[in-house]
VOBA-1610 file (N, C-alpha, C; in pm, whole numbers, padded with zeros to 5 digits, always signed):
BEGIN
Met-06700+00126-01305Met-06579+00067-01245Met-06459+00109-01329Thr-06354+00157-01263Thr-06231+00197-01332Thr-06148+00075-01368Phe-06083+00083-01484Phe-05998-00029-01528Phe-05851+00012-01517Tyr-05768-00083-01482Tyr-05626-00055-01464Tyr-05543-00159-01537Tyr-05428-00112-01581Tyr-05332-00207-01636Tyr-05261-00277-01522Trp-05219-00396-01549Trp-05139-00466-01449Trp-05028-00541-01519Ile-04926-00573-01446Ile-04812-00645-01502Ile-04764-00747-01400Gln-04732-00863-01445Gln-04670-00963-01358Gln-04522-00966-01390Phe-04440-00946-01287Phe-04297-00945-01313Phe-04237-01077-01270Lys-04117-01101-01321Lys-04051-01228-01298Lys-03920-01209-01223Thr-03878-01314-01158Thr-03748-01315-01093Thr-03640-01333-01200Ile-03541-01246-01198Ile-03433-01253-01296Ile-03304-01285-01222Leu-03233-01384-01265Leu-03104-01420-01207Leu-02994-01357-01291Phe-02931-01255-01235Phe-02824-01187-01307Phe-02697-01271-01301Thr-02648-01313-01415Thr-02517-01378-01422Thr-02412-01281-01472Gln-02456-01161-01515Gln-02364-01059-01563Gln-02403-00924-01504Leu-02303-00848-01467Leu-02323-00712-01415Leu-02267-00613-01516Glu-02354-00525-01565Glu-02313-00428-01666Glu-02302-00290-01601Leu-02184-00230-01614Leu-02158-00098-01557Leu-02086-00011-01660Ser-02095+00117-01639Ser-02032+00213-01731Ser-01899+00262-01674Gly-01811+00302-01764Gly-01682+00355-01723Gly-01623+00445-01831Glu-01510+00501-01800Glu-01439+00589-01894Glu-01294+00546-01900Leu-01241+00533-02020Leu-01103+00492-02037Leu-01007+00606-02003Lys-00904+00569-01928Lys-00798+00663-01896Lys-00665+00598-01932Pro-00565+00676-01971Pro-00436+00615-02006Pro-00377+00543-01886Phe-00301+00437-01912Phe-00241+00362-01803Phe-00143+00449-01726Leu-00064+00527-01800Leu+00023+00628-01740Leu-00004+00760-01810His+00001+00867-01734His-00026+00998-01792His+00051+01101-01712Thr+00125+01186-01780Thr+00200+01288-01708Thr+00219+01411-01795Glu+00234+01523-01728Glu+00276+01646-01794Glu+00425+01663-01769Ile+00498+01703-01871Ile+00642+01720-01862Ile+00673+01868-01848Phe+00738+01903-01738Phe+00778+02041-01713Phe+00929+02053-01727Ser+00975+02174-01747Ser+01118+02198-01756Ser+01178+02210-01616Arg+01298+02155-01597Arg+01370+02169-01471Arg+01460+02293-01472Ile+01468+02362-01587Ile+01558+02476-01599Ile+01488+02588-01674Asn+01534+02712-01652Asn+01486+02827-01727Asn+01565+02839-01857Gly+01497+02881-01962Gly+01568+02899-02088Gly+01473+02919-02204Leu+01527+02905-02324Leu+01451+02920-02448Leu+01455+02788-02525Val+01341+02750-02581Val+01334+02626-02658Val+01417+02640-02785Ser+01513+02551-02800Ser+01596+02552-02921Ser+01524+02480-03035Gln+01466+02362-03005Gln+01400+02284-03109Gln+01302+02187-03046Arg+01185+02171-03109Arg+01090+02067-03071Arg+01092+01960-03179Tyr+01103+01833-03137Tyr+01127+01725-03233Tyr+01005+01633-03255Val+00896+01654-03182Val+00780+01564-03194Val+00655+01645-03223Gln+00555+01572-03279Gln+00429+01634-03315Gln+00315+01576-03230Leu+00201+01641-03237Leu+00082+01595-03166Leu+00040+01457-03219Gly+00017+01363-03128Gly-00026+01230-03166Gly+00087+01136-03205Glu+00210+01184-03198Glu+00324+01100-03236Glu+00357+01001-03125Tyr+00385+00878-03164Tyr+00423+00775-03067Tyr+00574+00785-03043Val+00613+00791-02916Val+00754+00806-02882Val+00797+00691-02790Gln+00925+00661-02793Gln+00982+00558-02708Gln+01042+00621-02582Lys+01048+00542-02477Lys+01111+00589-02353Lys+01254+00632-02381Gly+01288+00753-02332Gly+01423+00806-02354Gly+01440+00884-02482Gln+01337+00890-02567Gln+01347+00962-02694Gln+01354+01112-02669Leu+01435+01183-02749Leu+01451+01327-02736Leu+01325+01398-02787Leu+01266+01481-02702Leu+01145+01554-02739Leu+01174+01699-02777Ala+01268+01761-02706Ala+01300+01901-02731Ala+01436+01932-02669Thr+01498+02042-02713Thr+01620+02092-02652Thr+01599+02236-02609Ile+01668+02275-02501Ile+01650+02408-02442Ile+01786+02477-02433Asp+01794+02602-02480Asp+01914+02683-02464Asp+01909+02752-02328Thr+02022+02744-02254Thr+02027+02800-02118Thr+02153+02884-02100Pro+02162+03002-02159Pro+02285+03083-02147Pro+02318+03121-02003Asp+02216+03152-01922Asp+02243+03189-01782Asp+02300+03071-01705Leu+02241+02953-01725Leu+02289+02834-01657Leu+02430+02798-01701Asp+02458+02813-01831Asp+02592+02781-01882Asp+02696+02875-01821Ala+02660+03003-01809Ala+02754+03100-01748Ala+02776+03067-01601Glu+02672+03027-01533Glu+02684+02990-01392Glu+02772+02866-01377Ala+02760+02771-01470Ala+02844+02651-01465Ala+02991+02687-01488Met+03019+02778-01581Met+03157+02821-01605Met+03215+02888-01482Ser+03134+02970-01415Ser+03179+03035-01293Ser+03208+02933-01184Ala+03125+02830-01176Ala+03147+02725-01076Ala+03275+02647-01105Lys+03308+02626-01232Lys+03435+02558-01267Lys+03553+02642-01222Ser+03546+02772-01245Ser+03655+02861-01202Ser+03668+02860-01050Ala+03554+02861-00981Ala+03558+02858-00834Ala+03621+02729-00784Leu+03595+02618-00851Leu+03654+02490-00810Leu+03806+02491-00831Ile+03850+02546-00943Ile+03994+02553-00969Ile+04063+02638-00862Ser+04001+02751-00829Ser+04058+02840-00727Ser+04061+02770-00591Ala+03956+02697-00558Ala+03951+02627-00429Ala+04056+02517-00423Glu+04078+02448-00534Glu+04179+02342-00537Glu+04320+02399-00520Lys+04347+02515-00580Lys+04478+02578-00564Lys+04499+02622-00419His+04395+02680-00360His+04405+02722-00220His+04427+02601-00130Leu+04365+02488-00165Leu+04384+02365-00088Leu+04529+02319-00094Met+04589+02327-00212Met+04730+02288-00226Met+04821+02375-00138Glu+04792+02507-00134Glu+04871+02597-00051Glu+04857+02563+00098Thr+04733+02545+00141Thr+04711+02516+00283Thr+04767+02379+00321Gln+04765+02286+00226Gln+04821+02153+00255Gln+04973+02163+00273Tyr+05036+02243+00188Tyr+05181+02261+00202Tyr+05212+02326+00336Gln+05138+02430+00373Gln+05159+02499+00501Gln+05134+02404+00618Tyr+05034+02324+00604Tyr+05001+02228+00711Tyr+05113+02125+00728Asn+05162+02069+00617Asn+05269+01969+00625Asn+05397+02031+00685Tyr+05429+02155+00643Tyr+05549+02221+00695Tyr+05536+02249+00845Ala+05417+02299+00885Ala+05395+02330+01027Ala+05399+02203+01111Lys+05349+02091+01060Lys+05349+01966+01135Lys+05492+01915+01153Gln+05568+01919+01044Gln+05706+01873+01052Gln+05786+01959+01151Thr+05764+02091+01146Thr+05835+02182+01237Thr+05800+02153+01382Tyr+05671+02135+01406Tyr+05628+02107+01544Tyr+05687+01975+01592Asp+05687+01873+01507Asp+05744+01743+01547Asp+05894+01758+01581Arg+05964+01839+01502Arg+06109+01856+01524Arg+06135+01930+01655Tyr+06055+02034+01680Tyr+06072+02112+01804Tyr+06037+02025+01925Gln+05934+01944+01908Gln+05890+01861+02019Gln+05999+01759+02058Lys+06067+01701+01960Lys+06175+01606+01987Lys+06294+01677+02051Ser+06325+01799+02003Ser+06438+01873+02059Ser+06409+01919+02201Gly+06281+01941+02233Gly+06246+01988+02366Gly+06265+01882+02472Ile+06275+01757+02431Ile+06295+01649+02528Ile+06429+01666+02601Asn+06530+01711+02529Asn+06664+01730+02587Asn+06683+01869+02646Gly+06580+01954+02640Gly+06589+02088+02697Gly+06655+02187+02605Ala+06677+02149+02478Ala+06745+02240+02384Ala+06653+02354+02341Ile+06524+02334+02347Ile+06427+02435+02305Ile+06330+02458+02420Ser+06297+02586+02440Ser+06209+02619+02552Ser+06067+02570+02525Lys+05995+02555+02637Lys+05856+02511+02629Lys+05771+02612+02554Gln+05802+02741+02571Gln+05724+02847+02505Gln+05736+02837+02353Glu+05855+02808+02304Glu+05876+02795+02160Glu+05801+02673+02104Ile+05803+02566+02182Ile+05729+02446+02139Ile+05580+02475+02129Glu+05526+02547+02229Glu+05383+02582+02226Glu+05350+02673+02108Ser+05442+02763+02075Ser+05421+02853+01961Ser+05413+02773+01830Lys+05504+02674+01815Lys+05501+02593+01694Lys+05376+02503+01690Tyr+05332+02463+01810Tyr+05208+02382+01815Tyr+05088+02465+01768Asn+05083+02592+01813Asn+04975+02680+01769Asn+04979+02702+01618Asp+05100+02720+01563Asp+05113+02736+01418Asp+05063+02610+01346Phe+05098+02494+01403Phe+05056+02366+01343Phe+04903+02352+01342Lys+04839+02384+01457Lys+04693+02369+01467Lys+04622+02471+01377Thr+04679+02591+01366Thr+04618+02692+01279Thr+04623+02647+01132Ser+04739+02595+01092Ser+04752+02548+00954Ser+04662+02426+00929Glu+04642+02344+01031Glu+04554+02229+01016Glu+04410+02273+00992Met+04365+02372+01069Met+04228+02422+01051Met+04212+02487+00913Asn+04313+02560+00870Asn+04306+02621+00737Asn+04298+02514+00628Tyr+04376+02407+00649Tyr+04377+02297+00553Tyr+04241+02227+00547Leu+04181+02199+00664Leu+04049+02134+00668Leu+03941+02225+00608Gly+03953+02355+00635Gly+03858+02450+00576Gly+03868+02453+00424Ala+03992+02447+00374Ala+04013+02447+00229Ala+03957+02320+00165Lys+03972+02206+00236Lys+03913+02081+00185Lys+03761+02092+00176Ala+03700+02154+00277Ala+03554+02172+00275Ala+03512+02264+00160Asp+03594+02368+00135Asp+03562+02460+00025Asp+03568+02387-00110Val+03664+02298-00126Val+03675+02221-00251Val+03554+02129-00266Ala+03515+02063-00157Ala+03398+01974-00163Ala+03272+02051-00201Lys+03257+02171-00142Lys+03140+02253-00176Lys+03144+02300-00321Ala+03260+02339-00369Ala+03272+02384-00508Ala+03242+02269-00604Lys+03288+02147-00571Lys+03256+02032-00656Lys+03107+02003-00656Ser+03045+02013-00537Ser+02901+01988-00528Ser+02822+02089-00610Asp+02860+02217-00602Asp+02791+02321-00680Asp+02806+02296-00829Leu+02928+02259-00870Leu+02952+02234-01012Leu+02873+02112-01060Asn+02873+02005-00981Asn+02798+01885-01019Asn+02649+01912-01030Arg+02598+01997-00939Arg+02456+02032-00946Arg+02424+02104-01076Leu+02509+02198-01114Leu+02486+02274-01237Leu+02501+02186-01361Ile+02600+02095-01356Ile+02617+02003-01469Ile+02494+01912-01483Ser+02440+01867-01368Ser+02318+01786-01371Ser+02202+01864-01432Leu+02190+01992-01393Leu+02084+02075-01451Leu+02104+02094-01600Gln+02228+02105-01644Gln+02254+02119-01787Gln+02206+01996-01864Gly+02203+01881-01796Gly+02150+01761-01861Gly+02004+01773-01896Tyr+01930+01862-01826Tyr+01789+01881-01854Tyr+01765+01971-01975Lys+01872+02015-02039Lys+01855+02088-02166Lys+01797+01994-02271Arg+01815+01865-02252Arg+01756+01763-02339Arg+01630+01709-02271Val+01515+01740-02325Val+01388+01692-02269Val+01358+01557-02332Ile+01349+01453-02249Ile+01328+01318-02302Ile+01199+01259-02249Ala+01148+01157-02319Ala+01023+01091-02280Ala+01047+01002-02159Pro+00965+01014-02053Pro+00984+00931-01934Pro+00937+00787-01953Phe+00848+00765-02050Phe+00801+00630-02083Phe+00750+00631-02227Ser+00730+00513-02283Ser+00679+00504-02420Ser+00530+00539-02421Gly+00491+00620-02518Gly+00351+00661-02525Gly+00326+00757-02639Val+00214+00826-02631Val+00170+00918-02736Val+00173+01061-02682Ile+00223+01152-02764Ile+00220+01294-02728Ile+00077+01344-02748Ser+00008+01370-02638Ser-00132+01413-02647Ser-00147+01565-02642Lys-00038+01635-02610Lys-00043+01781-02608Lys+00100+01834-02606Tyr+00121+01949-02671Tyr+00247+02022-02653Tyr+00215+02170-02650Asn+00295+02245-02573Asn+00268+02388-02552Asn+00385+02476-02593Ile+00481+02422-02667Ile+00602+02498-02699Ile+00636+02485-02847Asp+00708+02584-02893Asp+00772+02581-03024Asp+00909+02644-03008Ala+00990+02639-03112Ala+01124+02696-03106Ala+01117+02844-03069Gly+01201+02883-02972Gly+01205+03022-02928Gly+01118+03051-02807Ala+01035+02956-02766Ala+00946+02979-02652Ala+01028+02986-02523Asn+00989+03077-02436Asn+01053+03089-02305Asn+00991+02988-02209Val+01073+02914-02137Val+01023+02816-02041Val+01074+02851-01902Val+00988+02823-01805Val+01020+02852-01664Val+01028+02720-01590Ala+01129+02704-01509Ala+01151+02578-01438Ala+01045+02554-01332Gly+01024+02424-01303Gly+00935+02387-01194Gly+00814+02310-01241Gly+00714+02294-01151Gly+00592+02223-01184Gly+00470+02292-01127Ser+00481+02424-01105Ser+00371+02500-01046Ser+00292+02569-01156Thr+00195+02650-01113Thr+00110+02721-01209Thr+00187+02829-01285Thr+00301+02870-01230Thr+00379+02974-01298Thr+00480+02916-01395Ser+00499+02785-01394Ser+00597+02723-01484Ser+00530+02673-01611Thr+00611+02635-01706Thr+00563+02600-01839Thr+00552+02449-01855Ser+00431+02402-01890Ser+00412+02262-01925Ser+00457+02243-02069Leu+00557+02158-02089Leu+00611+02141-02224Leu+00528+02042-02305Phe+00507+01923-02248Phe+00436+01817-02319Phe+00341+01745-02223Glu+00244+01679-02283Glu+00161+01582-02211Glu+00175+01449-02284Ile+00209+01345-02212Ile+00233+01215-02273Ile+00146+01110-02205Gln+00091+01016-02285Gln+00003+00913-02233Gln+00049+00776-02282Gln+00050+00681-02191Gln+00075+00542-02229Gln-00059+00478-02262Ile-00075+00434-02388Ile-00205+00383-02432Ile-00198+00241-02488Asp-00086+00170-02462Asp-00087+00029-02502Asp-00178-00052-02411Lys-00217+00010-02299Lys-00323-00042-02213Lys-00387+00076-02142Phe-00511+00056-02100Phe-00587+00163-02038Phe-00631+00123-01899Arg-00668+00223-01824Arg-00736+00203-01696Arg-00880+00250-01710Ala-00968+00193-01630Ala-01106+00241-01621Ala-01152+00221-01478Thr-01235+00311-01431Thr-01290+00303-01297Thr-01440+00279-01305Ile-01487+00179-01234Ile-01631+00153-01224Ile-01668+00149-01077Phe-01798+00161-01049Phe-01846+00159-00912Phe-01946+00045-00899Val-01906-00057-00824Val-01984-00179-00810Val-02081-00164-00693Pro-02212-00187-00715Pro-02310-00175-00606Pro-02279-00270-00491Gln-02322-00229-00374Gln-02291-00302-00252Gln-02328-00450-00260Asn-02444-00481-00319Asn-02491-00620-00317Asn-02413-00710-00413Tyr-02318-00652-00493Tyr-02237-00734-00583Tyr-02090-00739-00542Val-02053-00658-00444Val-01911-00642-00410Val-01847-00775-00373Arg-01918-00859-00299Arg-01856-00982-00251Arg-01835-01086-00363Phe-01883-01056-00483Phe-01868-01151-00594Phe-01756-01113-00689Ile-01679-01010-00657Ile-01569-00968-00744Ile-01435-00990-00674Asn-01332-01011-00754Asn-01198-01039-00701Asn-01093-00975-00790Asn-00976-00953-00732Asn-00863-00904-00811Asn-00828-01006-00920Asn-00789-00954-01037Asn-00752-01034-01155Asn-00871-01103-01220Gln-00992-01074-01175Gln-01111-01131-01238Gln-01130-01071-01377Ala-01167-01155-01474Ala-01184-01110-01612Ala-01307-01020-01625Val-01295-00921-01713Val-01403-00827-01741Val-01409-00805-01891Asp-01529-00807-01948Asp-01547-00775-02090Asp-01585-00628-02104Ile-01521-00562-02199Ile-01546-00420-02225Ile-01589-00404-02369Phe-01687-00316-02391Phe-01727-00288-02529Phe-01769-00142-02539Ile-01760-00091-02662Ile-01804+00045-02692Ile-01952+00039-02726Pro-02036+00125-02670Pro-02181+00118-02697Pro-02215+00121-02845Glu-02134+00189-02929Glu-02161+00195-03072Glu-02127+00063-03143Asn-02048-00020-03076Asn-02007-00147-03137Asn-02010-00258-03031Pro-02129-00297-02986Pro-02139-00392-02875Pro-02090-00532-02910Gln-02077-00565-03039Gln-02034-00700-03078Gln-01884-00722-03049Gln-01807-00614-03050Gln-01663-00628-03029Gln-01632-00621-02879Lys-01604-00736-02820Lys-01573-00744-02678Lys-01421-00746-02659Ile-01375-00670-02562Ile-01233-00662-02530Ile-01216-00713-02388Arg-01124-00804-02369Arg-01105-00866-02238Arg-01005-00786-02154Gly-01052-00745-02036Gly-00965-00680-01938Gly-00971-00756-01807Tyr-00923-00693-01702Tyr-00926-00760-01572Tyr-00931-00656-01460Ile-00979-00699-01345Ile-00983-00613-01226Ile-00844-00607-01166Ser-00791-00486-01151Ser-00656-00470-01098Ser-00654-00422-00953Gln-00755-00345-00914Gln-00758-00291-00778Gln-00902-00280-00731Ile-00923-00310-00604Ile-01054-00294-00540Ile-01032-00207-00417Ser-01105-00096-00408Ser-01076+00003-00304Ser-01100-00050-00163Gly-01197-00141-00147Gly-01225-00194-00013Gly-01306-00100+00073Lys-01364+00007+00015Lys-01443+00103+00091Lys-01567+00141+00012Leu-01682+00135+00077Leu-01807+00174+00014Leu-01828+00324+00026Asp-01876+00383-00082Asp-01913+00524-00079Asp-02037+00542+00008Asn-02034+00642+00096Asn-02143+00659+00192Asn-02274+00700+00127Val-02267+00761+00010Val-02388+00810-00056Val-02443+00706-00154Ser-02360+00660-00246Ser-02407+00568-00350Ser-02408+00422-00306Arg-02344+00392-00192Arg-02332+00254-00144Arg-02270+00164-00251Ser-02166+00216-00313Ser-02094+00139-00414Ser-01945+00147-00386Met-01868+00053-00444Met-01725+00046-00420Met-01649+00074-00549Glu-01545+00154-00537Glu-01462+00188-00654Glu-01373+00070-00690Val-01375+00035-00819Val-01297-00077-00870Val-01221-00030-00994Ala-01091-00059-00999Ala-01007-00019-01113Ala-00987-00138-01206Leu-00999-00112-01336Leu-00980-00214-01439Leu-00858-00179-01523Val-00796-00282-01580Val-00690-00264-01679Val-00734-00330-01808Ile-00727-00255-01919Ile-00774-00303-02049Ile-00660-00295-02149Pro-00620-00405-02211Pro-00512-00401-02311Pro-00558-00332-02439Asn-00462-00275-02510Asn-00492-00209-02637Asn-00386-00245-02739Asp-00355-00375-02745Asp-00244-00419-02829Asp-00288-00483-02960Glu-00417-00473-02993Glu-00465-00534-03118Glu-00546-00434-03201Asn-00509-00306-03188Asn-00576-00201-03266Asn-00728-00204-03247Tyr-00769-00200-03123Tyr-00912-00202-03091Tyr-00980-00068-03121Gly-00900+00035-03149Gly-00960+00166-03172Gly-00995+00237-03044Leu-00928+00205-02935Leu-00954+00268-02806Leu-00872+00396-02793Tyr-00924+00490-02717Tyr-00851+00613-02690Tyr-00896+00669-02557Ser-00813+00756-02502Ser-00840+00813-02371Ser-00968+00895-02372Gly-01047+00881-02265Gly-01172+00955-02254Gly-01291+00883-02314Leu-01269+00766-02373Leu-01378+00693-02440Leu-01475+00636-02337Tyr-01604+00656-02360Tyr-01708+00599-02274Tyr-01731+00454-02315Val-01724+00364-02217Val-01737+00222-02246Val-01833+00157-02148Lys-01878+00038-02185Lys-01958-00048-02098Lys-01873-00166-02055Thr-01891-00209-01933Thr-01816-00324-01882Thr-01914-00432-01836Ile-01875-00556-01861Ile-01957-00669-01820Ile-01873-00759-01730Ile-01923-00780-01608Ile-01854-00867-01512Ile-01943-00988-01488Asn-01887-01105-01509Asn-01960-01228-01480Asn-01966-01248-01329Ile-02088-01265-01280Ile-02111-01282-01137Ile-02143-01428-01108Asn-02060-01491-01028Asn-02083-01630-00991Asn-02155-01638-00857Asp-02253-01730-00848Asp-02328-01749-00724Asp-02393-01622-00675Ser-02440-01540-00767Ser-02501-01414-00727Ser-02642-01437-00676Pro-02695-01349-00594Pro-02832-01364-00544Pro-02933-01335-00654Lys-03056-01382-00635Lys-03163-01350-00730Lys-03206-01207-00707Ile-03211-01132-00817Ile-03249-00992-00810Ile-03382-00975-00884Leu-03482-00920-00816Leu-03612-00896-00877Leu-03613-00759-00942Thr-03674-00750-01060Thr-03688-00621-01126Thr-03832-00599-01163Val-03874-00472-01162Val-04011-00436-01197Val-04008-00317-01292Asn-04120-00299-01358Asn-04141-00179-01438Asn-04139-00057-01345Pro-04068+00051-01381Pro-04064+00170-01294Pro-04204+00223-01261Ala-04302+00198-01350Ala-04437+00248-01325Ala-04505+00176-01210Cys-04445+00066-01160Cys-04504-00007-01048Cys-04470+00056-00914Ile-04374+00147-00912Ile-04326+00204-00785Ile-04403+00331-00753Thr-04443+00343-00627Thr-04506+00466-00579Thr-04453+00497-00441Thr-04444+00626-00410Thr-04404+00668-00276Thr-04523+00717-00195Leu-04640+00729-00261Leu-04760+00778-00193Leu-04728+00910-00122Thr-04758+00917+00006Thr-04730+01040+00082Thr-04611+01023+00175Thr-04539+00914+00162Thr-04423+00888+00248Thr-04300+00876+00161Pro-04183+00886+00220Pro-04060+00870+00142Pro-04029+00725+00107Asp-04104+00629+00163Asp-04080+00488+00136Asp-04138+00449+00001Gln-04083+00341-00059Gln-04133+00292-00186Gln-04233+00179-00163Tyr-04340+00180-00245Tyr-04443+00078-00235Tyr-04476+00027-00376Val-04524-00097-00383Val-04587-00150-00503Val-04728-00195-00462Val-04816-00208-00561Val-04954-00250-00533Val-04978-00386-00597Glu-05006-00486-00513Glu-05030-00623-00558Glu-05180-00647-00573Val-05215-00724-00676Val-05353-00766-00695Val-05368-00909-00642Lys-05454-00925-00542Lys-05479-01057-00483Lys-05569-01140-00574Pro-05575-01272-00552Pro-05663-01358-00634Pro-05810-01316-00633Asp-05854-01247-00524Asp-05993-01203-00517Asp-06013-01063-00574Ser-05910-01015-00650Ser-05913-00884-00717Ser-05905-00766-00621Thr-05867-00788-00497Thr-05842-00678-00406Thr-05694-00640-00414Ile-05663-00516-00375Ile-05526-00469-00384Ile-05461-00464-00246His-05328-00481-00246His-05253-00482-00121His-05123-00405-00143Phe-05097-00308-00057Phe-04975-00227-00067Phe-04858-00302-00001Ile-04747-00311-00072Ile-04629-00380-00021Ile-04513-00281-00020Lys-04455-00264+00099Lys-04336-00179+00111Lys-04215-00256+00057Val-04137-00192-00029Val-04021-00257-00090Val-03897-00171-00071Lys-03782-00235-00089Lys-03654-00164-00087Lys-03599-00162-00228Gln-03582-00043-00280Gln-03540-00027-00420Gln-03388-00036-00432Gly-03342-00101-00541Gly-03199-00109-00572Gly-03163-00012-00682Arg-03090-00062-00782Arg-03046+00024-00891Arg-03159+00057-00987Asp-03154+00177-01039Asp-03245+00217-01147Asp-03176+00182-01279Leu-03229+00081-01349Leu-03169+00033-01473Leu-03233+00095-01597Gly-03312+00199-01576Gly-03376+00265-01689Gly-03514+00209-01716Asp-03521+00095-01786Asp-03650+00036-01819Asp-03699-00059-01711Arg-03621-00075-01605Arg-03663-00159-01493Arg-03589-00114-01367Ile-03641-00152-01253Ile-03582-00113-01125Ile-03562-00238-01041Glu-03444-00248-00979Glu-03420-00361-00891Glu-03499-00348-00761Ile-03551-00460-00715Ile-03618-00466-00585Ile-03536-00560-00497Leu-03481-00505-00390Leu-03392-00582-00305Leu-03467-00654-00193Glu-03577-00597-00144Glu-03651-00657-00034Glu-03800-00629-00052Gly-03882-00723-00005Gly-04027-00700+00002Gly-04110-00790-00086Leu-04050-00849-00191Leu-04127-00929-00286Leu-04069-01070-00299Lys-04158-01164-00337Lys-04116-01301-00358Lys-04088-01329-00505Gly-04162-01264-00594Gly-04137-01283-00735Gly-04256-01337-00812Asp-04366-01370-00743Asp-04483-01423-00812Asp-04604-01331-00800Glu-04584-01208-00753Glu-04693-01113-00736Glu-04737-01054-00870Lys-04866-01015-00875Lys-04920-00940-00987Lys-04928-00794-00943Leu-04859-00705-01016Leu-04848-00566-00973Leu-04918-00473-01072Ile-04967-00365-01018Ile-05037-00263-01098Ile-04937-00155-01141Thr-04950-00113-01266Thr-04872+00001-01313Thr-04956+00128-01304Asn-04888+00243-01301Asn-04957+00373-01299Asn-05057+00380-01183Ile-05005+00369-01065Ile-05088+00365-00944Ile-05152+00501-00921Lys-05282+00500-00887Lys-05358+00622-00865Lys-05353+00664-00718Asp-05366+00793-00697Asp-05360+00845-00560Asp-05479+00800-00476Asp-05591+00765-00541Asp-05711+00730-00463Asp-05720+00580-00432Phe-05615+00505-00463Phe-05616+00363-00427Phe-05617+00347-00276Lys-05690+00247-00232Lys-05697+00218-00089Lys-05673+00069-00066Glu-05618+00039+00048Glu-05591-00099+00085Glu-05721-00180+00085Gly-05719-00295+00015Gly-05836-00383+00010Gly-05937-00348-00096Gln-05914-00244-00171Gln-06007-00201-00276Gln-06008-00305-00387Lys-06131-00328-00445Lys-06144-00421-00557Lys-06130-00346-00687Ile-06063-00412-00785Ile-06042-00349-00916Ile-06068-00453-01025Lys-06079-00401-01146Lys-06087-00486-01264Lys-05968-00455-01354Phe-05929-00554-01434Phe-05814-00539-01521Phe-05857-00499-01663Lys-05772-00425-01726Lys-05795-00394-01867Lys-05685-00462-01945
//
């Protein structure tokens, strides 16, 4: 008679859900140049903490400066032309008004009045065109002056310089595409974000602003309190889990940094009873379904189809098929048959 090991598993009530995640900075951005030019000076180093609005670098822009000077000259010229057309317009209007009044008494012919009216309308159009030219010249100059303001590269928020790609003399290209130059990478790390994926059977037990404990696997005693900030509201079609975003403070020198692998613990209230078994109790036999083998009181075996949940490594969740008081066999053999009698070792 062959002897087999057996194990009796117990019902475990999970009051805590442990999931893995990765820390990401609360804010993270790459800083690109808005203008073409050469780096005059870089003022910050890798890992340096900077304040919002702090000067990071300056850029020399000789081409932009020359274009701005040309725009100033164009504005002056347009303003002078506007003064000329305004004078011509005022003179033509006054002349037309005078001729029109004199024409009432028949002192001036209708043809002469029409001629002065045409002169008046022509000068009016020239005057309006000159006003438009001045407005355009001002707009062009203001645009260039605004671009000149980007010669000073400043921090968009308080954080840490996690990367820089420039030094004095480096050529920079404007924009945010693959052809442009990334000047700096900055991260806000006074708090972090982390993304976890909550299994379907736990989703209804989590809420926004719910407290979450986070710890580093190398130091499980140090718990850091965070909270749930966002719940996606959509289950992944493959993993049957929901994306949940966490916010974790970093204001007490916890030693956290971006990219750190962490464990999260969520307290589950009113959660269902979840059964777990030794992975060696599960068999698929010749079908894709999962089965366990129960030993009856008369030492006969009975195959039970089960629905498997999460693989927790040293145990596997069983969502359906078991009550919790069964005696199960480990290391199931291919020659087992329903109703077969066995002995225990």
